[in-house]
mmCIF file of the N, C-alpha and C atoms, coordinates in Angstrom:
data_MODEL
# 
_entry.id   MODEL 
# 
loop_
_atom_site.group_PDB 
_atom_site.id 
_atom_site.type_symbol 
_atom_site.label_atom_id 
_atom_site.label_alt_id 
_atom_site.label_comp_id 
_atom_site.label_asym_id 
_atom_site.label_entity_id 
_atom_site.label_seq_id 
_atom_site.pdbx_PDB_ins_code 
_atom_site.Cartn_x 
_atom_site.Cartn_y 
_atom_site.Cartn_z 
_atom_site.occupancy 
_atom_site.B_iso_or_equiv 
_atom_site.pdbx_formal_charge 
_atom_site.auth_seq_id 
_atom_site.auth_comp_id 
_atom_site.auth_asym_id 
_atom_site.auth_atom_id 
_atom_site.pdbx_PDB_model_num 
ATOM 1   N N  . MET A 1 1  ? 7.048  28.393 -43.538 1.00 0.00 ? 1  MET A N  1 
ATOM 2   C CA . MET A 1 1  ? 7.973  27.407 -43.049 1.00 0.00 ? 1  MET A CA 1 
ATOM 3   C C  . MET A 1 1  ? 8.651  27.862 -41.761 1.00 0.00 ? 1  MET A C  1 
ATOM 4   N N  . GLU A 1 2  ? 8.980  29.146 -41.657 1.00 0.00 ? 2  GLU A N  1 
ATOM 5   C CA . GLU A 1 2  ? 9.601  29.644 -40.444 1.00 0.00 ? 2  GLU A CA 1 
ATOM 6   C C  . GLU A 1 2  ? 8.694  29.476 -39.239 1.00 0.00 ? 2  GLU A C  1 
ATOM 7   N N  . GLY A 1 3  ? 7.407  29.600 -39.423 1.00 0.00 ? 3  GLY A N  1 
ATOM 8   C CA . GLY A 1 3  ? 6.468  29.455 -38.324 1.00 0.00 ? 3  GLY A CA 1 
ATOM 9   C C  . GLY A 1 3  ? 6.480  28.048 -37.748 1.00 0.00 ? 3  GLY A C  1 
ATOM 10  N N  . ILE A 1 4  ? 6.550  27.057 -38.616 1.00 0.00 ? 4  ILE A N  1 
ATOM 11  C CA . ILE A 1 4  ? 6.573  25.662 -38.161 1.00 0.00 ? 4  ILE A CA 1 
ATOM 12  C C  . ILE A 1 4  ? 7.881  25.356 -37.454 1.00 0.00 ? 4  ILE A C  1 
ATOM 13  N N  . ILE A 1 5  ? 8.981  25.795 -38.034 1.00 0.00 ? 5  ILE A N  1 
ATOM 14  C CA . ILE A 1 5  ? 10.289 25.550 -37.419 1.00 0.00 ? 5  ILE A CA 1 
ATOM 15  C C  . ILE A 1 5  ? 10.386 26.293 -36.088 1.00 0.00 ? 5  ILE A C  1 
ATOM 16  N N  . GLY A 1 6  ? 9.910  27.517 -36.053 1.00 0.00 ? 6  GLY A N  1 
ATOM 17  C CA . GLY A 1 6  ? 9.905  28.285 -34.806 1.00 0.00 ? 6  GLY A CA 1 
ATOM 18  C C  . GLY A 1 6  ? 9.069  27.617 -33.727 1.00 0.00 ? 6  GLY A C  1 
ATOM 19  N N  . SER A 1 7  ? 7.915  27.079 -34.120 1.00 0.00 ? 7  SER A N  1 
ATOM 20  C CA . SER A 1 7  ? 7.055  26.383 -33.162 1.00 0.00 ? 7  SER A CA 1 
ATOM 21  C C  . SER A 1 7  ? 7.727  25.119 -32.631 1.00 0.00 ? 7  SER A C  1 
ATOM 22  N N  . ILE A 1 8  ? 8.439  24.421 -33.493 1.00 0.00 ? 8  ILE A N  1 
ATOM 23  C CA . ILE A 1 8  ? 9.141  23.211 -33.061 1.00 0.00 ? 8  ILE A CA 1 
ATOM 24  C C  . ILE A 1 8  ? 10.256 23.571 -32.083 1.00 0.00 ? 8  ILE A C  1 
ATOM 25  N N  . ILE A 1 9  ? 10.988 24.632 -32.383 1.00 0.00 ? 9  ILE A N  1 
ATOM 26  C CA . ILE A 1 9  ? 12.067 25.054 -31.484 1.00 0.00 ? 9  ILE A CA 1 
ATOM 27  C C  . ILE A 1 9  ? 11.504 25.483 -30.134 1.00 0.00 ? 9  ILE A C  1 
ATOM 28  N N  . ILE A 1 10 ? 10.427 26.249 -30.142 1.00 0.00 ? 10 ILE A N  1 
ATOM 29  C CA . ILE A 1 10 ? 9.792  26.646 -28.887 1.00 0.00 ? 10 ILE A CA 1 
ATOM 30  C C  . ILE A 1 10 ? 9.283  25.413 -28.149 1.00 0.00 ? 10 ILE A C  1 
ATOM 31  N N  . GLY A 1 11 ? 8.732  24.446 -28.888 1.00 0.00 ? 11 GLY A N  1 
ATOM 32  C CA . GLY A 1 11 ? 8.261  23.208 -28.272 1.00 0.00 ? 11 GLY A CA 1 
ATOM 33  C C  . GLY A 1 11 ? 9.376  22.432 -27.604 1.00 0.00 ? 11 GLY A C  1 
ATOM 34  N N  . ILE A 1 12 ? 10.526 22.370 -28.275 1.00 0.00 ? 12 ILE A N  1 
ATOM 35  C CA . ILE A 1 12 ? 11.677 21.673 -27.693 1.00 0.00 ? 12 ILE A CA 1 
ATOM 36  C C  . ILE A 1 12 ? 12.110 22.355 -26.399 1.00 0.00 ? 12 ILE A C  1 
ATOM 37  N N  . LEU A 1 13 ? 12.234 23.671 -26.452 1.00 0.00 ? 13 LEU A N  1 
ATOM 38  C CA . LEU A 1 13 ? 12.657 24.414 -25.265 1.00 0.00 ? 13 LEU A CA 1 
ATOM 39  C C  . LEU A 1 13 ? 11.639 24.307 -24.132 1.00 0.00 ? 13 LEU A C  1 
ATOM 40  N N  . ALA A 1 14 ? 10.358 24.394 -24.472 1.00 0.00 ? 14 ALA A N  1 
ATOM 41  C CA . ALA A 1 14 ? 9.323  24.307 -23.450 1.00 0.00 ? 14 ALA A CA 1 
ATOM 42  C C  . ALA A 1 14 ? 9.261  22.914 -22.836 1.00 0.00 ? 14 ALA A C  1 
ATOM 43  N N  . GLY A 1 15 ? 9.361  21.887 -23.645 1.00 0.00 ? 15 GLY A N  1 
ATOM 44  C CA . GLY A 1 15 ? 9.359  20.521 -23.128 1.00 0.00 ? 15 GLY A CA 1 
ATOM 45  C C  . GLY A 1 15 ? 10.554 20.255 -22.237 1.00 0.00 ? 15 GLY A C  1 
ATOM 46  N N  . PHE A 1 16 ? 11.730 20.752 -22.640 1.00 0.00 ? 16 PHE A N  1 
ATOM 47  C CA . PHE A 1 16 ? 12.935 20.603 -21.824 1.00 0.00 ? 16 PHE A CA 1 
ATOM 48  C C  . PHE A 1 16 ? 12.773 21.320 -20.489 1.00 0.00 ? 16 PHE A C  1 
ATOM 49  N N  . ALA A 1 17 ? 12.293 22.567 -20.552 1.00 0.00 ? 17 ALA A N  1 
ATOM 50  C CA . ALA A 1 17 ? 12.121 23.352 -19.325 1.00 0.00 ? 17 ALA A CA 1 
ATOM 51  C C  . ALA A 1 17 ? 11.085 22.721 -18.402 1.00 0.00 ? 17 ALA A C  1 
ATOM 52  N N  . ALA A 1 18 ? 9.986  22.233 -18.950 1.00 0.00 ? 18 ALA A N  1 
ATOM 53  C CA . ALA A 1 18 ? 8.961  21.591 -18.123 1.00 0.00 ? 18 ALA A CA 1 
ATOM 54  C C  . ALA A 1 18 ? 9.490  20.328 -17.471 1.00 0.00 ? 18 ALA A C  1 
ATOM 55  N N  . GLY A 1 19 ? 10.281 19.561 -18.195 1.00 0.00 ? 19 GLY A N  1 
ATOM 56  C CA . GLY A 1 19 ? 10.892 18.357 -17.635 1.00 0.00 ? 19 GLY A CA 1 
ATOM 57  C C  . GLY A 1 19 ? 11.820 18.685 -16.487 1.00 0.00 ? 19 GLY A C  1 
ATOM 58  N N  . LYS A 1 20 ? 12.536 19.812 -16.591 1.00 0.00 ? 20 LYS A N  1 
ATOM 59  C CA . LYS A 1 20 ? 13.436 20.233 -15.522 1.00 0.00 ? 20 LYS A CA 1 
ATOM 60  C C  . LYS A 1 20 ? 12.673 20.826 -14.341 1.00 0.00 ? 20 LYS A C  1 
ATOM 61  N N  . LEU A 1 21 ? 11.578 21.524 -14.616 1.00 0.00 ? 21 LEU A N  1 
ATOM 62  C CA . LEU A 1 21 ? 10.796 22.149 -13.546 1.00 0.00 ? 21 LEU A CA 1 
ATOM 63  C C  . LEU A 1 21 ? 10.049 21.140 -12.687 1.00 0.00 ? 21 LEU A C  1 
ATOM 64  N N  . MET A 1 22 ? 9.570  20.093 -13.324 1.00 0.00 ? 22 MET A N  1 
ATOM 65  C CA . MET A 1 22 ? 8.807  19.075 -12.593 1.00 0.00 ? 22 MET A CA 1 
ATOM 66  C C  . MET A 1 22 ? 9.776  18.021 -12.064 1.00 0.00 ? 22 MET A C  1 
ATOM 67  N N  . ARG A 1 23 ? 9.866  17.906 -10.772 1.00 0.00 ? 23 ARG A N  1 
ATOM 68  C CA . ARG A 1 23 ? 10.770 16.920 -10.168 1.00 0.00 ? 23 ARG A CA 1 
ATOM 69  C C  . ARG A 1 23 ? 10.333 15.520 -10.587 1.00 0.00 ? 23 ARG A C  1 
ATOM 70  N N  . GLY A 1 24 ? 11.275 14.763 -11.119 1.00 0.00 ? 24 GLY A N  1 
ATOM 71  C CA . GLY A 1 24 ? 10.957 13.419 -11.587 1.00 0.00 ? 24 GLY A CA 1 
ATOM 72  C C  . GLY A 1 24 ? 10.200 13.420 -12.896 1.00 0.00 ? 24 GLY A C  1 
ATOM 73  N N  . GLY A 1 25 ? 10.053 14.597 -13.516 1.00 0.00 ? 25 GLY A N  1 
ATOM 74  C CA . GLY A 1 25 ? 9.286  14.702 -14.739 1.00 0.00 ? 25 GLY A CA 1 
ATOM 75  C C  . GLY A 1 25 ? 10.142 14.448 -15.958 1.00 0.00 ? 25 GLY A C  1 
ATOM 76  N N  . GLY A 1 26 ? 9.533  14.444 -17.064 1.00 0.00 ? 26 GLY A N  1 
ATOM 77  C CA . GLY A 1 26 ? 10.231 14.219 -18.313 1.00 0.00 ? 26 GLY A CA 1 
ATOM 78  C C  . GLY A 1 26 ? 10.179 12.754 -18.702 1.00 0.00 ? 26 GLY A C  1 
ATOM 79  N N  . PHE A 1 27 ? 10.002 12.518 -19.968 1.00 0.00 ? 27 PHE A N  1 
ATOM 80  C CA . PHE A 1 27 ? 9.866  11.160 -20.477 1.00 0.00 ? 27 PHE A CA 1 
ATOM 81  C C  . PHE A 1 27 ? 10.802 10.900 -21.640 1.00 0.00 ? 27 PHE A C  1 
ATOM 82  N N  . GLY A 1 28 ? 11.849 11.701 -21.779 1.00 0.00 ? 28 GLY A N  1 
ATOM 83  C CA . GLY A 1 28 ? 12.758 11.537 -22.892 1.00 0.00 ? 28 GLY A CA 1 
ATOM 84  C C  . GLY A 1 28 ? 12.612 12.669 -23.886 1.00 0.00 ? 28 GLY A C  1 
ATOM 85  N N  . CYS A 1 29 ? 13.562 12.753 -24.770 1.00 0.00 ? 29 CYS A N  1 
ATOM 86  C CA . CYS A 1 29 ? 13.655 13.882 -25.695 1.00 0.00 ? 29 CYS A CA 1 
ATOM 87  C C  . CYS A 1 29 ? 12.437 13.995 -26.618 1.00 0.00 ? 29 CYS A C  1 
ATOM 88  N N  . LEU A 1 30 ? 12.042 12.906 -27.252 1.00 0.00 ? 30 LEU A N  1 
ATOM 89  C CA . LEU A 1 30 ? 10.931 12.959 -28.197 1.00 0.00 ? 30 LEU A CA 1 
ATOM 90  C C  . LEU A 1 30 ? 9.618  13.308 -27.505 1.00 0.00 ? 30 LEU A C  1 
ATOM 91  N N  . PHE A 1 31 ? 9.356  12.671 -26.367 1.00 0.00 ? 31 PHE A N  1 
ATOM 92  C CA . PHE A 1 31 ? 8.118  12.970 -25.658 1.00 0.00 ? 31 PHE A CA 1 
ATOM 93  C C  . PHE A 1 31 ? 8.122  14.404 -25.148 1.00 0.00 ? 31 PHE A C  1 
ATOM 94  N N  . ASN A 1 32 ? 9.275  14.889 -24.684 1.00 0.00 ? 32 ASN A N  1 
ATOM 95  C CA . ASN A 1 32 ? 9.348  16.266 -24.212 1.00 0.00 ? 32 ASN A CA 1 
ATOM 96  C C  . ASN A 1 32 ? 9.120  17.257 -25.352 1.00 0.00 ? 32 ASN A C  1 
ATOM 97  N N  . LEU A 1 33 ? 9.569  16.912 -26.562 1.00 0.00 ? 33 LEU A N  1 
ATOM 98  C CA . LEU A 1 33 ? 9.286  17.748 -27.726 1.00 0.00 ? 33 LEU A CA 1 
ATOM 99  C C  . LEU A 1 33 ? 7.788  17.830 -27.967 1.00 0.00 ? 33 LEU A C  1 
ATOM 100 N N  . LEU A 1 34 ? 7.139  16.677 -28.010 1.00 0.00 ? 34 LEU A N  1 
ATOM 101 C CA . LEU A 1 34 ? 5.682  16.654 -28.204 1.00 0.00 ? 34 LEU A CA 1 
ATOM 102 C C  . LEU A 1 34 ? 4.963  17.352 -27.056 1.00 0.00 ? 34 LEU A C  1 
ATOM 103 N N  . LEU A 1 35 ? 5.474  17.158 -25.859 1.00 0.00 ? 35 LEU A N  1 
ATOM 104 C CA . LEU A 1 35 ? 4.906  17.803 -24.679 1.00 0.00 ? 35 LEU A CA 1 
ATOM 105 C C  . LEU A 1 35 ? 4.949  19.314 -24.824 1.00 0.00 ? 35 LEU A C  1 
ATOM 106 N N  . GLY A 1 36 ? 6.072  19.836 -25.288 1.00 0.00 ? 36 GLY A N  1 
ATOM 107 C CA . GLY A 1 36 ? 6.200  21.274 -25.472 1.00 0.00 ? 36 GLY A CA 1 
ATOM 108 C C  . GLY A 1 36 ? 5.275  21.816 -26.542 1.00 0.00 ? 36 GLY A C  1 
ATOM 109 N N  . ILE A 1 37 ? 5.132  21.085 -27.646 1.00 0.00 ? 37 ILE A N  1 
ATOM 110 C CA . ILE A 1 37 ? 4.254  21.533 -28.729 1.00 0.00 ? 37 ILE A CA 1 
ATOM 111 C C  . ILE A 1 37 ? 2.798  21.540 -28.267 1.00 0.00 ? 37 ILE A C  1 
ATOM 112 N N  . PHE A 1 38 ? 2.363  20.451 -27.644 1.00 0.00 ? 38 PHE A N  1 
ATOM 113 C CA . PHE A 1 38 ? 0.996  20.414 -27.130 1.00 0.00 ? 38 PHE A CA 1 
ATOM 114 C C  . PHE A 1 38 ? 0.835  21.351 -25.939 1.00 0.00 ? 38 PHE A C  1 
ATOM 115 N N  . GLY A 1 39 ? 1.926  21.572 -25.220 1.00 0.00 ? 39 GLY A N  1 
ATOM 116 C CA . GLY A 1 39 ? 1.896  22.530 -24.116 1.00 0.00 ? 39 GLY A CA 1 
ATOM 117 C C  . GLY A 1 39 ? 1.575  23.931 -24.586 1.00 0.00 ? 39 GLY A C  1 
ATOM 118 N N  . GLY A 1 40 ? 2.076  24.286 -25.761 1.00 0.00 ? 40 GLY A N  1 
ATOM 119 C CA . GLY A 1 40 ? 1.745  25.587 -26.328 1.00 0.00 ? 40 GLY A CA 1 
ATOM 120 C C  . GLY A 1 40 ? 0.257  25.723 -26.603 1.00 0.00 ? 40 GLY A C  1 
ATOM 121 N N  . LEU A 1 41 ? -0.343 24.653 -27.091 1.00 0.00 ? 41 LEU A N  1 
ATOM 122 C CA . LEU A 1 41 ? -1.788 24.666 -27.344 1.00 0.00 ? 41 LEU A CA 1 
ATOM 123 C C  . LEU A 1 41 ? -2.574 24.744 -26.041 1.00 0.00 ? 41 LEU A C  1 
ATOM 124 N N  . VAL A 1 42 ? -2.184 23.916 -25.075 1.00 0.00 ? 42 VAL A N  1 
ATOM 125 C CA . VAL A 1 42 ? -2.888 23.889 -23.790 1.00 0.00 ? 42 VAL A CA 1 
ATOM 126 C C  . VAL A 1 42 ? -2.690 25.213 -23.044 1.00 0.00 ? 42 VAL A C  1 
ATOM 127 N N  . GLY A 1 43 ? -1.453 25.709 -23.044 1.00 0.00 ? 43 GLY A N  1 
ATOM 128 C CA . GLY A 1 43 ? -1.178 26.985 -22.382 1.00 0.00 ? 43 GLY A CA 1 
ATOM 129 C C  . GLY A 1 43 ? -1.962 28.122 -23.015 1.00 0.00 ? 43 GLY A C  1 
ATOM 130 N N  . GLY A 1 44 ? -2.016 28.155 -24.339 1.00 0.00 ? 44 GLY A N  1 
ATOM 131 C CA . GLY A 1 44 ? -2.798 29.177 -25.033 1.00 0.00 ? 44 GLY A CA 1 
ATOM 132 C C  . GLY A 1 44 ? -4.275 29.092 -24.695 1.00 0.00 ? 44 GLY A C  1 
ATOM 133 N N  . TRP A 1 45 ? -4.779 27.873 -24.607 1.00 0.00 ? 45 TRP A N  1 
ATOM 134 C CA . TRP A 1 45 ? -6.191 27.680 -24.256 1.00 0.00 ? 45 TRP A CA 1 
ATOM 135 C C  . TRP A 1 45 ? -6.455 28.120 -22.816 1.00 0.00 ? 45 TRP A C  1 
ATOM 136 N N  . LEU A 1 46 ? -5.579 27.721 -21.882 1.00 0.00 ? 46 LEU A N  1 
ATOM 137 C CA . LEU A 1 46 ? -5.757 28.110 -20.484 1.00 0.00 ? 46 LEU A CA 1 
ATOM 138 C C  . LEU A 1 46 ? -5.675 29.626 -20.316 1.00 0.00 ? 46 LEU A C  1 
ATOM 139 N N  . PHE A 1 47 ? -4.695 30.229 -20.976 1.00 0.00 ? 47 PHE A N  1 
ATOM 140 C CA . PHE A 1 47 ? -4.542 31.675 -20.840 1.00 0.00 ? 47 PHE A CA 1 
ATOM 141 C C  . PHE A 1 47 ? -5.703 32.428 -21.475 1.00 0.00 ? 47 PHE A C  1 
ATOM 142 N N  . SER A 1 48 ? -6.275 31.890 -22.548 1.00 0.00 ? 48 SER A N  1 
ATOM 143 C CA . SER A 1 48 ? -7.440 32.557 -23.145 1.00 0.00 ? 48 SER A CA 1 
ATOM 144 C C  . SER A 1 48 ? -8.638 32.486 -22.213 1.00 0.00 ? 48 SER A C  1 
ATOM 145 N N  . LEU A 1 49 ? -8.764 31.391 -21.466 1.00 0.00 ? 49 LEU A N  1 
ATOM 146 C CA . LEU A 1 49 ? -9.846 31.297 -20.483 1.00 0.00 ? 49 LEU A CA 1 
ATOM 147 C C  . LEU A 1 49 ? -9.696 32.325 -19.372 1.00 0.00 ? 49 LEU A C  1 
ATOM 148 N N  . LEU A 1 50 ? -8.448 32.620 -19.024 1.00 0.00 ? 50 LEU A N  1 
ATOM 149 C CA . LEU A 1 50 ? -8.158 33.561 -17.941 1.00 0.00 ? 50 LEU A CA 1 
ATOM 150 C C  . LEU A 1 50 ? -7.925 34.985 -18.450 1.00 0.00 ? 50 LEU A C  1 
ATOM 151 N N  . ASN A 1 51 ? -8.128 35.202 -19.743 1.00 0.00 ? 51 ASN A N  1 
ATOM 152 C CA . ASN A 1 51 ? -7.896 36.500 -20.388 1.00 0.00 ? 51 ASN A CA 1 
ATOM 153 C C  . ASN A 1 51 ? -6.490 37.024 -20.146 1.00 0.00 ? 51 ASN A C  1 
ATOM 154 N N  . ILE A 1 52 ? -5.501 36.158 -20.249 1.00 0.00 ? 52 ILE A N  1 
ATOM 155 C CA . ILE A 1 52 ? -4.095 36.529 -20.097 1.00 0.00 ? 52 ILE A CA 1 
ATOM 156 C C  . ILE A 1 52 ? -3.454 36.494 -21.475 1.00 0.00 ? 52 ILE A C  1 
ATOM 157 N N  . GLU A 1 53 ? -2.711 37.542 -21.811 1.00 0.00 ? 53 GLU A N  1 
ATOM 158 C CA . GLU A 1 53 ? -2.012 37.594 -23.092 1.00 0.00 ? 53 GLU A CA 1 
ATOM 159 C C  . GLU A 1 53 ? -0.556 37.927 -22.854 1.00 0.00 ? 53 GLU A C  1 
ATOM 160 N N  . TRP A 1 54 ? 0.330  37.085 -23.387 1.00 0.00 ? 54 TRP A N  1 
ATOM 161 C CA . TRP A 1 54 ? 1.763  37.352 -23.390 1.00 0.00 ? 54 TRP A CA 1 
ATOM 162 C C  . TRP A 1 54 ? 2.157  37.548 -24.830 1.00 0.00 ? 54 TRP A C  1 
ATOM 163 N N  . GLY A 1 55 ? 2.937  38.561 -25.092 1.00 0.00 ? 55 GLY A N  1 
ATOM 164 C CA . GLY A 1 55 ? 3.349  38.813 -26.459 1.00 0.00 ? 55 GLY A CA 1 
ATOM 165 C C  . GLY A 1 55 ? 4.795  38.439 -26.706 1.00 0.00 ? 55 GLY A C  1 
ATOM 166 N N  . GLY A 1 56 ? 5.114  38.296 -27.951 1.00 0.00 ? 56 GLY A N  1 
ATOM 167 C CA . GLY A 1 56 ? 6.485  38.061 -28.361 1.00 0.00 ? 56 GLY A CA 1 
ATOM 168 C C  . GLY A 1 56 ? 6.960  36.637 -28.150 1.00 0.00 ? 56 GLY A C  1 
ATOM 169 N N  . LEU A 1 57 ? 8.230  36.449 -28.424 1.00 0.00 ? 57 LEU A N  1 
ATOM 170 C CA . LEU A 1 57 ? 8.849  35.137 -28.322 1.00 0.00 ? 57 LEU A CA 1 
ATOM 171 C C  . LEU A 1 57 ? 8.862  34.626 -26.877 1.00 0.00 ? 57 LEU A C  1 
ATOM 172 N N  . ILE A 1 58 ? 9.176  35.502 -25.942 1.00 0.00 ? 58 ILE A N  1 
ATOM 173 C CA . ILE A 1 58 ? 9.206  35.114 -24.527 1.00 0.00 ? 58 ILE A CA 1 
ATOM 174 C C  . ILE A 1 58 ? 7.808  34.725 -24.059 1.00 0.00 ? 58 ILE A C  1 
ATOM 175 N N  . GLY A 1 59 ? 6.803  35.434 -24.517 1.00 0.00 ? 59 GLY A N  1 
ATOM 176 C CA . GLY A 1 59 ? 5.428  35.095 -24.166 1.00 0.00 ? 59 GLY A CA 1 
ATOM 177 C C  . GLY A 1 59 ? 5.007  33.740 -24.705 1.00 0.00 ? 59 GLY A C  1 
ATOM 178 N N  . GLN A 1 60 ? 5.392  33.452 -25.938 1.00 0.00 ? 60 GLN A N  1 
ATOM 179 C CA . GLN A 1 60 ? 5.078  32.153 -26.531 1.00 0.00 ? 60 GLN A CA 1 
ATOM 180 C C  . GLN A 1 60 ? 5.775  31.035 -25.770 1.00 0.00 ? 60 GLN A C  1 
ATOM 181 N N  . LEU A 1 61 ? 7.025  31.260 -25.424 1.00 0.00 ? 61 LEU A N  1 
ATOM 182 C CA . LEU A 1 61 ? 7.782  30.255 -24.678 1.00 0.00 ? 61 LEU A CA 1 
ATOM 183 C C  . LEU A 1 61 ? 7.185  30.052 -23.298 1.00 0.00 ? 61 LEU A C  1 
ATOM 184 N N  . GLY A 1 62 ? 6.847  31.140 -22.622 1.00 0.00 ? 62 GLY A N  1 
ATOM 185 C CA . GLY A 1 62 ? 6.232  31.037 -21.294 1.00 0.00 ? 62 GLY A CA 1 
ATOM 186 C C  . GLY A 1 62 ? 4.900  30.320 -21.325 1.00 0.00 ? 62 GLY A C  1 
ATOM 187 N N  . THR A 1 63 ? 4.095  30.633 -22.313 1.00 0.00 ? 63 THR A N  1 
ATOM 188 C CA . THR A 1 63 ? 2.803  29.970 -22.466 1.00 0.00 ? 63 THR A CA 1 
ATOM 189 C C  . THR A 1 63 ? 2.987  28.479 -22.712 1.00 0.00 ? 63 THR A C  1 
ATOM 190 N N  . ALA A 1 64 ? 3.933  28.119 -23.569 1.00 0.00 ? 64 ALA A N  1 
ATOM 191 C CA . ALA A 1 64 ? 4.195  26.706 -23.857 1.00 0.00 ? 64 ALA A CA 1 
ATOM 192 C C  . ALA A 1 64 ? 4.734  25.980 -22.633 1.00 0.00 ? 64 ALA A C  1 
ATOM 193 N N  . ILE A 1 65 ? 5.572  26.644 -21.850 1.00 0.00 ? 65 ILE A N  1 
ATOM 194 C CA . ILE A 1 65 ? 6.101  26.013 -20.633 1.00 0.00 ? 65 ILE A CA 1 
ATOM 195 C C  . ILE A 1 65 ? 4.988  25.758 -19.639 1.00 0.00 ? 65 ILE A C  1 
ATOM 196 N N  . VAL A 1 66 ? 4.121  26.741 -19.438 1.00 0.00 ? 66 VAL A N  1 
ATOM 197 C CA . VAL A 1 66 ? 2.998  26.557 -18.501 1.00 0.00 ? 66 VAL A CA 1 
ATOM 198 C C  . VAL A 1 66 ? 2.117  25.399 -18.957 1.00 0.00 ? 66 VAL A C  1 
ATOM 199 N N  . GLY A 1 67 ? 1.781  25.363 -20.232 1.00 0.00 ? 67 GLY A N  1 
ATOM 200 C CA . GLY A 1 67 ? 0.963  24.265 -20.763 1.00 0.00 ? 67 GLY A CA 1 
ATOM 201 C C  . GLY A 1 67 ? 1.654  22.923 -20.645 1.00 0.00 ? 67 GLY A C  1 
ATOM 202 N N  . ALA A 1 68 ? 2.958  22.883 -20.917 1.00 0.00 ? 68 ALA A N  1 
ATOM 203 C CA . ALA A 1 68 ? 3.709  21.624 -20.816 1.00 0.00 ? 68 ALA A CA 1 
ATOM 204 C C  . ALA A 1 68 ? 3.784  21.142 -19.375 1.00 0.00 ? 68 ALA A C  1 
ATOM 205 N N  . VAL A 1 69 ? 3.936  22.063 -18.426 1.00 0.00 ? 69 VAL A N  1 
ATOM 206 C CA . VAL A 1 69 ? 3.953  21.679 -17.009 1.00 0.00 ? 69 VAL A CA 1 
ATOM 207 C C  . VAL A 1 69 ? 2.604  21.089 -16.605 1.00 0.00 ? 69 VAL A C  1 
ATOM 208 N N  . VAL A 1 70 ? 1.524  21.688 -17.081 1.00 0.00 ? 70 VAL A N  1 
ATOM 209 C CA . VAL A 1 70 ? 0.186  21.158 -16.779 1.00 0.00 ? 70 VAL A CA 1 
ATOM 210 C C  . VAL A 1 70 ? 0.028  19.749 -17.347 1.00 0.00 ? 70 VAL A C  1 
ATOM 211 N N  . ILE A 1 71 ? 0.432  19.558 -18.605 1.00 0.00 ? 71 ILE A N  1 
ATOM 212 C CA . ILE A 1 71 ? 0.325  18.233 -19.221 1.00 0.00 ? 71 ILE A CA 1 
ATOM 213 C C  . ILE A 1 71 ? 1.210  17.229 -18.490 1.00 0.00 ? 71 ILE A C  1 
ATOM 214 N N  . LEU A 1 72 ? 2.423  17.638 -18.137 1.00 0.00 ? 72 LEU A N  1 
ATOM 215 C CA . LEU A 1 72 ? 3.339  16.743 -17.431 1.00 0.00 ? 72 LEU A CA 1 
ATOM 216 C C  . LEU A 1 72 ? 2.806  16.385 -16.051 1.00 0.00 ? 72 LEU A C  1 
ATOM 217 N N  . TRP A 1 73 ? 2.199  17.330 -15.384 1.00 0.00 ? 73 TRP A N  1 
ATOM 218 C CA . TRP A 1 73 ? 1.598  17.071 -14.078 1.00 0.00 ? 73 TRP A CA 1 
ATOM 219 C C  . TRP A 1 73 ? 0.478  16.027 -14.205 1.00 0.00 ? 73 TRP A C  1 
ATOM 220 N N  . ILE A 1 74 ? -0.365 16.190 -15.216 1.00 0.00 ? 74 ILE A N  1 
ATOM 221 C CA . ILE A 1 74 ? -1.454 15.219 -15.457 1.00 0.00 ? 74 ILE A CA 1 
ATOM 222 C C  . ILE A 1 74 ? -0.876 13.857 -15.818 1.00 0.00 ? 74 ILE A C  1 
ATOM 223 N N  . ALA A 1 75 ? 0.140  13.823 -16.673 1.00 0.00 ? 75 ALA A N  1 
ATOM 224 C CA . ALA A 1 75 ? 0.754  12.552 -17.074 1.00 0.00 ? 75 ALA A CA 1 
ATOM 225 C C  . ALA A 1 75 ? 1.379  11.843 -15.876 1.00 0.00 ? 75 ALA A C  1 
ATOM 226 N N  . ASN A 1 76 ? 2.001  12.608 -14.974 1.00 0.00 ? 76 ASN A N  1 
ATOM 227 C CA . ASN A 1 76 ? 2.587  12.011 -13.778 1.00 0.00 ? 76 ASN A CA 1 
ATOM 228 C C  . ASN A 1 76 ? 1.525  11.415 -12.855 1.00 0.00 ? 76 ASN A C  1 
ATOM 229 N N  . ARG A 1 77 ? 0.347  11.986 -12.843 1.00 0.00 ? 77 ARG A N  1 
ATOM 230 C CA . ARG A 1 77 ? -0.756 11.456 -12.015 1.00 0.00 ? 77 ARG A CA 1 
ATOM 231 C C  . ARG A 1 77 ? -1.193 10.081 -12.534 1.00 0.00 ? 77 ARG A C  1 
ATOM 232 N N  . PHE A 1 78 ? -1.208 9.931  -13.862 1.00 0.00 ? 78 PHE A N  1 
ATOM 233 C CA . PHE A 1 78 ? -1.608 8.638  -14.437 1.00 0.00 ? 78 PHE A CA 1 
ATOM 234 C C  . PHE A 1 78 ? -0.501 7.608  -14.363 1.00 0.00 ? 78 PHE A C  1 
ATOM 235 N N  . LYS A 1 79 ? 0.741  8.081  -14.314 1.00 0.00 ? 79 LYS A N  1 
ATOM 236 C CA . LYS A 1 79 ? 1.896  7.187  -14.282 1.00 0.00 ? 79 LYS A CA 1 
ATOM 237 C C  . LYS A 1 79 ? 1.994  6.451  -12.935 1.00 0.00 ? 79 LYS A C  1 
ATOM 238 N N  . LYS A 1 80 ? 1.503  7.076  -11.883 1.00 0.00 ? 80 LYS A N  1 
ATOM 239 C CA . LYS A 1 80 ? 1.604  6.477  -10.548 1.00 0.00 ? 80 LYS A CA 1 
ATOM 240 C C  . LYS A 1 80 ? 0.619  5.424  -10.364 1.00 0.00 ? 80 LYS A C  1 
# 
């Protein structure tokens, strides 16, 4: 149970940070939460392709933020 709650908290933080990092980005609290959670998956996949490993809580958060920024960037391209 702690793993799921921890992932949700990291997702919330990553989605919030990605929304702030991308100018004009962010689609509201719920979407940013989902963005952060899927960002963790996308970031993990991208980093595995590049053989990059971040450890610990900060690494998980950084990976999720990078993935969320990528997803937000793609979403902004379709929004225009």
